C-alpha positions in Angstrom: -12.7 14.4 -39.5 -12.2 18.3 -39.6 -11.0 20.0 -42.8 -8.4 22.7 -42.2 -7.4 24.4 -45.4 -7.4 21.7 -48.3 -6.6 19.0 -46.3 -8.3 16.7 -43.7 -7.3 16.0 -40.1 -9.1 13.1 -38.1 -10.1 13.7 -34.7 -7.4 11.2 -33.4 -4.7 13.1 -35.1 -2.6 13.4 -32.3 -2.6 10.1 -30.9 1.0 9.2 -31.9 2.2 11.9 -29.2 1.1 9.8 -26.7 3.1 7.1 -25.6 4.6 7.9 -22.0 7.1 5.0 -22.2 9.5 6.6 -20.0 6.8 6.3 -17.3 7.2 2.3 -17.1 10.8 2.3 -17.6 13.1 1.2 -14.7 14.4 3.9 -12.3 14.9 5.1 -8.7 11.4 5.7 -7.8 8.2 6.8 -9.2 7.9 9.2 -12.5 5.4 12.1 -12.5 2.9 12.3 -14.9 2.5 15.7 -16.7 0.1 18.2 -15.2 -3.3 18.6 -16.2 -4.9 21.9 -16.5 -8.1 22.7 -14.2 -11.8 23.5 -14.6 -10.8 27.2 -14.1 -8.6 27.4 -17.1 -11.6 26.7 -19.2 -13.2 28.6 -22.0 -14.4 31.9 -20.9 -17.5 33.5 -21.3 -18.0 34.5 -25.1 -18.9 37.8 -24.3 -15.5 38.7 -22.4 -13.8 41.4 -23.6 -10.2 40.7 -25.4 -7.7 42.7 -26.9 -7.0 41.7 -30.6 -4.7 42.5 -33.0 -4.9 42.8 -36.8 -4.0 39.8 -38.6 -0.4 39.0 -40.2 0.1 38.4 -43.7 0.9 34.4 -44.1 4.5 33.6 -43.4 5.7 29.9 -42.4 6.7 30.0 -38.3 10.0 28.9 -37.5 9.9 28.8 -33.4 7.5 29.1 -30.5 8.0 30.2 -27.3 5.8 30.3 -24.0 7.9 31.5 -21.1 5.3 30.7 -18.5 6.3 26.9 -18.8 9.9 27.4 -20.2 9.2 26.7 -23.8 11.7 27.6 -26.5 11.6 25.2 -29.4 12.1 25.3 -33.2 9.0 24.3 -35.4 9.1 21.8 -38.2 6.5 21.4 -40.6 4.0 18.5 -40.3 1.8 17.0 -42.8 -0.8 14.2 -42.9 -0.2 10.3 -42.6 -2.2 8.5 -45.2 -4.9 7.7 -42.5 -5.6 11.5 -42.4 -4.1 12.0 -39.0 -1.4 14.6 -38.7 2.4 13.4 -38.4 4.2 14.2 -35.4 7.8 15.5 -34.8 10.5 12.8 -34.0 10.2 11.4 -30.6 14.1 11.5 -30.1 14.0 15.2 -30.4 12.7 16.2 -27.4 12.9 20.1 -27.6 11.1 20.3 -31.3 7.4 21.0 -32.2 5.6 20.8 -35.4 2.9 22.9 -36.8 0.5 21.8 -39.9 1.9 23.4 -42.9 -1.0 22.7 -45.1 -3.0 24.7 -43.0 -3.2 28.6 -41.6 0.2 30.0 -40.6 0.1 31.5 -37.0 -1.1 35.2 -37.1 -3.0 34.9 -40.4 -6.9 34.7 -40.2 -8.1 31.2 -39.1 -6.8 28.3 -36.9 -3.3 27.4 -36.6 -2.2 24.2 -35.4 1.1 23.2 -33.4 1.6 19.9 -31.8 4.3 18.4 -29.9 5.2 15.3 -27.6 4.7 15.4 -23.8 7.5 13.0 -23.3 9.4 10.4 -24.8 11.4 7.5 -23.8 13.9 9.6 -22.0 11.5 11.7 -20.0 9.8 14.8 -20.0 9.6 16.6 -23.9 8.9 20.0 -25.2 4.8 20.3 -24.1 5.4 18.4 -20.6 3.9 21.5 -18.8 1.4 22.5 -21.4 -1.4 21.5 -18.8 -0.2 23.9 -16.3 -0.3 26.8 -18.5 -2.8 29.8 -17.3 -5.4 31.9 -19.1 -3.7 35.1 -20.0 -0.2 33.5 -20.4 1.9 34.7 -23.8 2.7 32.5 -26.6 5.0 33.9 -29.1 5.8 32.5 -32.6 8.5 33.6 -34.8 7.7 33.5 -38.5 10.1 33.5 -41.8 9.4 37.3 -42.6 11.2 38.0 -39.1 8.1 39.2 -37.7 7.0 37.5 -34.1 3.4 36.7 -33.7 2.2 37.2 -29.9 -0.6 35.1 -28.6 -2.8 35.5 -25.6 -4.3 32.1 -24.1 -8.0 31.7 -23.9 -8.4 28.6 -22.5 -6.4 25.4 -21.4 -8.7 22.0 -21.6 -8.1 18.5 -21.6 -10.1 16.0 -23.3 -10.4 12.1 -23.4 -9.9 10.9 -26.8 -13.2 9.6 -27.4 -14.7 12.8 -26.8 -12.2 14.9 -28.5 -14.2 18.1 -30.2 -12.5 18.3 -33.5 -15.1 21.2 -34.9 -14.1 23.1 -31.6 -10.4 22.7 -32.2 -9.9 22.6 -35.8 -12.7 24.7 -36.8 -12.4 27.6 -39.0 -12.0 31.1 -36.9 -12.9 34.4 -38.3 -9.5 36.1 -36.6 -6.0 34.8 -35.8 -6.1 31.6 -33.6 -3.8 29.4 -32.2 -4.1 25.6 -30.9 -1.4 24.1 -29.0 -1.9 20.2 -28.5 0.0 17.5 -26.8 -1.1 14.7 -24.7 -3.1 14.2 -21.5 -6.3 13.2 -19.8 -4.9 10.5 -17.7 -2.5 7.7 -18.3 -3.1 3.9 -18.8 0.1 1.2 -18.7 -1.7 -0.7 -21.8 -2.7 2.3 -23.9 -0.6 5.4 -22.6 -2.1 8.5 -22.6 -6.0 8.9 -22.6 -6.5 12.4 -24.3 -5.1 15.3 -25.1 -4.3 18.8 -23.8 -5.4 21.8 -26.1 -4.1 25.3 -25.6 -6.6 27.9 -27.3 -4.9 31.6 -28.0 -5.8 34.4 -30.3 -3.7 37.1 -31.8 -2.9 40.0 -29.6 -0.1 41.6 -31.1 3.3 41.6 -33.1 6.7 43.1 -33.6 
């Protein structure tokens, strides 16, 4: 497991997001699985020049917006379960995401973590289209101090659960970075989604 702040997050931290029950229910025709990122959206060359913005002081986030995939959702604080995995927002609340409140706040130096469901028993949820996001897309996070942290997407990747790179995803950063996580990596009727979609982004502005 990987330590973020003062608490440890297990590599399997987001499996509770990944039921996909709605794909199995009765209905008039097949359900469409959520989009998955292509290899072209993977991590860029480390030497590639990218705009960066000065870090912001700590302030808890209240809302996340991702215009390219029509996300506009409130954020709740998430803690760790007794097993060391990240808790998740209530599945019944489709348009709700959460952030790891014992770690970095979005906009300050370090790696901030946001997670949300891809679906619930009724259908697509807040991060259903996360796998369709492209490099360069904008993510805005409203904060309690009334500032807005603006992030640019560096990469969108998908990992099988057994190969989840917790150091790469949760590891410390020397600049303000953001990870947005949901389920993906294929779907099995017996076990649900097989892995996770992870968006990597860094701070490029604020207002």
